[in-house]
C-alpha positions in Angstrom: 94.8 167.6 93.3 98.1 165.8 92.7 96.6 162.4 92.5 98.1 161.2 95.9 95.7 159.4 98.3 94.0 161.3 101.0 95.5 160.7 104.5 92.0 159.9 105.6 91.2 157.4 102.9 91.2 153.7 103.9 94.2 151.8 102.8 93.5 149.3 100.1 95.3 146.0 100.2 98.5 145.8 98.2 97.8 144.0 95.0 100.0 141.9 92.9 100.3 142.7 89.2 97.0 142.1 87.5 94.9 143.5 90.4 94.9 140.4 92.7 95.8 140.6 96.4 99.5 139.9 97.2 100.5 136.4 98.4 101.8 138.0 101.7 98.5 139.5 102.4 96.6 136.3 101.6 98.7 134.2 104.0 98.1 136.7 106.8 94.4 136.3 106.2 94.6 132.5 106.5 96.5 132.3 109.8 94.1 131.3 112.7 94.1 133.4 115.9 96.6 132.6 118.7 93.9 131.3 121.0 93.1 128.5 118.4 96.8 127.4 118.5 96.6 127.4 122.3 93.4 125.3 122.4 94.8 122.9 119.9 98.0 122.4 121.8 96.1 121.8 125.1 93.8 119.3 123.4 96.7 117.3 122.0 98.4 117.2 125.4 95.2 116.1 127.1 94.6 113.4 124.5 98.2 112.1 124.8 97.9 111.9 128.6 94.6 110.1 128.4 96.0 107.5 126.0 99.0 107.0 128.3 96.8 106.7 131.4 94.5 104.2 129.6 97.4 102.1 128.5 98.8 101.8 132.0 95.4 101.5 133.7 93.5 98.5 135.0 91.0 98.9 132.2 93.7 98.3 129.5 95.0 95.2 131.4 91.5 93.7 132.0 90.0 91.2 129.7 86.3 90.7 130.6 83.4 89.0 128.8 79.8 88.5 129.7 77.1 85.9 128.8 73.4 85.4 128.9 71.7 83.4 131.6 72.7 79.7 131.7 70.4 77.3 129.8 68.0 75.3 131.9 69.6 72.2 133.4 67.7 69.0 133.0 66.3 67.8 136.3 67.7 64.3 135.9 70.1 62.3 138.1 73.5 61.2 136.9 73.6 58.2 134.6 74.5 54.7 135.9 77.9 54.9 134.0 79.9 58.1 134.0 83.0 59.2 132.1 85.1 62.3 132.6 83.8 65.0 130.2 86.5 67.6 130.9 88.9 68.9 133.5 90.7 72.2 134.2 93.5 73.2 136.6 92.8 75.5 139.5 95.1 78.2 140.9 93.8 78.7 144.4 91.2 76.2 145.6 87.9 78.1 145.2 85.9 75.7 147.3 82.5 74.5 146.0 82.7 75.1 142.3 79.1 75.1 141.1 77.1 78.3 141.2 74.1 79.4 139.1 74.4 76.3 136.9 77.9 77.1 135.9 81.3 75.9 137.2 84.1 78.2 138.4 87.7 77.6 137.2 90.6 79.8 138.0 94.2 80.6 136.8 97.0 82.8 137.8 95.5 86.0 136.4 91.7 85.5 136.8 88.8 83.2 136.5 86.1 81.9 134.2 82.7 80.3 134.5 82.2 77.4 132.2 79.4 75.1 131.0 79.2 72.1 133.4 78.5 69.6 130.6 81.2 70.6 128.1 83.7 72.9 129.9 83.1 75.6 127.3 83.7 79.1 128.6 80.6 81.2 129.2 82.4 84.3 130.4 85.8 85.3 132.0 87.4 88.0 134.0 91.3 88.3 133.8 93.9 90.9 134.6 97.3 90.8 133.0 98.7 93.3 135.5 97.6 91.5 138.6 97.6 88.0 140.2 94.5 86.3 141.5 94.9 85.8 145.3 91.7 83.7 145.7 88.1 83.4 144.6 84.9 81.9 145.9 81.3 81.5 144.6 78.3 82.1 146.9 74.8 83.7 146.8 74.9 83.9 143.0 78.1 85.9 142.8 81.8 85.1 142.3 84.0 87.1 144.7 87.7 87.5 143.7 90.6 89.3 145.2 93.6 90.4 143.2 97.2 91.5 144.0 98.4 94.3 141.8 101.6 95.1 143.7 102.6 93.7 147.1 99.2 93.2 148.7 95.9 91.5 147.9 94.1 94.8 147.9 91.4 94.8 145.2 88.1 92.9 145.4 85.5 92.4 142.7 82.2 90.6 142.6 80.8 89.3 139.3 77.4 87.8 138.7 78.0 84.1 138.4 75.4 83.6 135.7 76.5 86.4 133.4 79.9 87.8 134.4 78.5 91.3 134.8 80.3 93.2 137.5 78.2 93.6 140.7 80.7 95.6 142.8 84.3 96.6 143.3 86.3 97.9 146.2 89.8 98.1 147.7 90.5 95.9 150.7 93.3 95.9 153.3 94.5 92.4 153.1 98.1 91.1 153.2 100.3 89.6 150.4 98.3 86.4 150.5 94.7 85.8 151.4 92.4 82.7 151.6 88.7 83.1 150.9 86.0 80.8 152.3 82.3 81.4 152.2 78.9 80.5 153.5 75.5 82.0 152.8 75.8 85.9 153.0 79.4 85.8 154.3 82.8 85.7 152.6 85.7 85.3 155.1 89.1 86.6 154.1 92.0 85.2 156.2 95.4 86.9 155.8 98.5 88.0 157.8 96.6 91.2 158.7 93.8 89.2 160.5 90.3 88.2 159.6 87.8 90.2 157.6 84.3 89.5 156.3 82.7 90.8 153.1 79.1 90.9 152.1 79.1 88.8 148.8 76.2 90.7 147.3 77.3 94.2 148.4 80.7 95.9 148.8 80.5 96.1 152.6 83.6 95.2 154.6 81.6 94.1 157.7 84.3 93.7 160.4 88.0 93.0 161.1 89.4 90.7 163.8 93.0 90.8 165.1 94.3 87.9 167.2 95.8 90.3 169.8 99.3 91.0 171.0 99.7 87.7 172.8 98.0 85.5 170.2 98.6 84.1 166.8 95.9 82.8 164.5 96.8 79.3 163.2 93.5 78.5 161.4 90.1 79.9 160.6 87.0 79.0 158.6 83.3 80.0 158.2 80.1 78.0 158.2 76.5 78.0 159.3 77.7 78.2 163.0 79.7 81.4 162.3 83.4 82.2 162.0 85.7 79.9 163.9 89.3 80.9 164.8 92.0 78.5 166.0 94.8 80.5 167.8 97.7 80.1 170.2 97.9 82.6 173.0 101.1 82.5 175.2 101.5 78.8 174.2 97.9 77.8 175.0 95.7 76.6 172.2 92.2 78.2 171.9 89.2 77.9 169.6 86.9 80.9 169.4 83.5 81.3 167.7 82.7 84.7 166.3 79.3 85.9 165.1 79.5 85.9 161.3 77.7 89.3 160.8 78.9 91.3 163.8 82.3 89.8 164.6 81.4 89.6 168.3 82.9 86.7 170.3 80.3 84.1 171.0 82.5 81.8 173.1 86.2 80.9 173.7 87.4 77.4 174.5 90.8 76.3 175.7 92.0 73.1 174.1 94.4 70.3 175.1 97.9 71.4 174.1 99.3 67.9 174.2 98.4 67.2 170.6 101.2 67.6 168.0 98.9 69.1 165.5 95.7 71.1 165.6 93.5 72.0 162.7 89.9 73.2 162.0 87.8 70.8 160.1 84.7 73.0 159.6 82.0 75.1 161.2 78.8 73.8 159.5 76.2 72.8 162.0 79.0 71.7 164.4 82.5 73.0 165.2 85.1 70.2 164.5 88.7 70.4 165.5 91.2 67.7 164.6 93.8 67.3 167.4 96.4 64.7 166.3 94.4 61.5 165.6 91.1 62.5 167.1 88.2 64.9 166.2 86.9 67.1 168.9 83.2 67.8 168.2 82.1 71.0 169.8 78.7 72.6 170.3 78.2 75.8 168.3 76.1 77.1 171.2 78.7 77.2 174.0 81.8 75.3 172.8 81.3 72.3 175.1 82.6 68.9 173.9 79.8 66.8 172.5 81.9 63.8 171.5 85.3 62.7 170.2 86.0 60.6 167.1 89.1 58.5 166.7 90.9 58.7 163.4 93.4 56.3 161.8 96.9 57.5 162.2 97.8 60.2 159.6 101.1 60.2 157.7 101.2 64.0 157.2 98.3 65.5 159.2 99.2 69.1 158.5 98.8 68.7 154.7 95.8 66.3 154.6 92.5 67.8 153.5 89.7 68.1 156.0 86.3 68.9 154.5 82.9 69.7 156.1 79.5 70.8 155.1 76.1 70.6 156.6 72.4 70.5 156.0 69.2 70.2 158.1 70.4 68.7 161.3 73.4 66.8 160.0 77.1 67.8 159.7 79.0 66.0 157.0 82.7 65.6 157.9 85.3 63.9 155.6 88.6 63.1 157.2 91.3 60.4 156.4 89.2 58.4 154.0 85.9 58.3 155.9 82.7 60.3 155.6 80.9 60.9 158.9 77.3 62.1 159.2 77.1 63.7 162.6 73.9 64.6 164.4 74.0 68.3 165.0 72.4 67.9 168.4 74.5 65.2 169.9 77.6 65.2 167.7 77.3 61.4 167.4 77.7 59.7 164.0 74.4 58.6 162.5 76.4 56.7 159.9 79.8 56.6 158.3 81.2 55.1 155.1 84.6 54.9 153.4 84.7 57.8 150.9 87.1 59.8 148.6 85.8 63.2 149.6 82.9 65.4 150.6 79.5 64.5 149.1 77.1 66.7 147.1 73.9 67.8 148.8 70.7 67.0 146.8 69.8 70.2 144.8 66.1 69.5 145.4 66.6 69.1 149.1 65.3 65.5 149.0 67.3 64.2 151.9 69.9 62.5 149.7 73.6 63.0 149.3 75.9 61.9 146.5 79.1 60.4 148.0 82.3 60.0 146.0 83.4 56.4 146.8 85.9 53.9 145.3 84.6 53.2 141.8 81.3 55.2 142.0 79.3 58.2 143.0 76.8 56.7 145.4 73.4 58.3 146.3 72.7 57.7 150.0 69.9 58.9 152.3 70.9 61.6 154.7 69.0 60.0 157.6 70.8 56.6 157.7 73.2 56.4 154.8 71.2 53.7 153.0 72.3 53.3 149.4 69.7 54.4 146.8 71.7 54.1 143.5 75.2 54.4 142.2 76.9 55.9 139.1 80.0 53.9 138.3 83.1 55.8 137.4 86.9 55.3 137.3 89.8 57.5 138.4 88.3 59.9 141.0 91.1 61.5 143.1 90.8 61.7 146.9 90.2 64.8 148.9 87.7 66.7 146.7 84.3 68.3 147.0 81.3 67.0 145.0 78.5 69.1 143.4 75.6 68.2 141.1 74.5 70.3 138.1 71.6 68.3 136.7 73.1 65.0 135.3 76.7 66.3 135.6 78.8 65.5 138.6 81.4 68.2 139.3 84.3 67.3 141.5 87.1 69.7 142.6 90.3 69.2 144.6 93.0 71.7 145.5 94.6 71.5 142.1 91.8 70.8 139.5 88.1 70.6 138.8 86.6 67.7 136.8 83.2 67.0 135.4 81.7 63.5 134.8 78.6 62.7 132.8 
């Protein structure tokens, strides 16, 4: 044997002086397999894409908080002397502001529900990448529509008491939309037509187009259904649609001699203002029940017209007067000078709280008799009143105020 290794003997690793493995051999042992490098690269790419998508997503641009249930509201009437406790600006007019013992306030990018007594925020929902088109509160939910690009195409419903999201969906509305609501119905009016949403579900119930020869000039929703004011080949029409199916209940041609025509409301009765008169229509068949004469208006297209209803009475506010109209005959049971629409009694005691000059006055719904008054200064005209325990909430098209 010459001492050379056998050709069949296993090769031993090259060793450095001193009998240790060489550095070259040790580095080869420490290198991970190629598949590990591939998996690592793929993981890094996926993570980078996920971060980029999150930063540009609605989630990154949304600020949302929630709250516990609102504390119990004392079952007491407003005090005899009231002062303004707080106020907040509104972006669109959300309509009746009180829901689930909280008050809705809005801004350009979202909304918040606040404590009625202090104005302190309970919860909010805002999106920095979108504009709030409109919002309304009904049936324990706040329904809001946002415009992310060129259209109001995203709708969300939040539980009014807590801010927890109830539902979300895309919607086919135009660049602007106006929301009005009544029990179980949210009406969306836009350039694309009329649509109704279920406020406690994400169902888009029905869509209504004016038709090729017609143009919608006004719409609203109330206990009577959805009312549409439209011009068809120059003729003025008012149409009542079923709020749940969208079927036409009746169509009525109106006098086209009036310079202006506007819908006042659809609660209990259908009221249309033609120039300086109110046409009171039956919700059953559209026949004229009566007409009311109004004082001459300086700018009738911009003036607020407000209506609500309860039991067998429709409450209409127009040009500084509150009318309590019998829902059967359309005739006024009583009328008083007022600054806006009254609050219905939360305990259904047949009493309304009317905003009048220098006071919020409690009157009986049956005959308008005064029960009590809460004196107050500086109440603007053209607002809606709501009661949350001893707090009087009052909102106009530009702000909401609370008095206590």
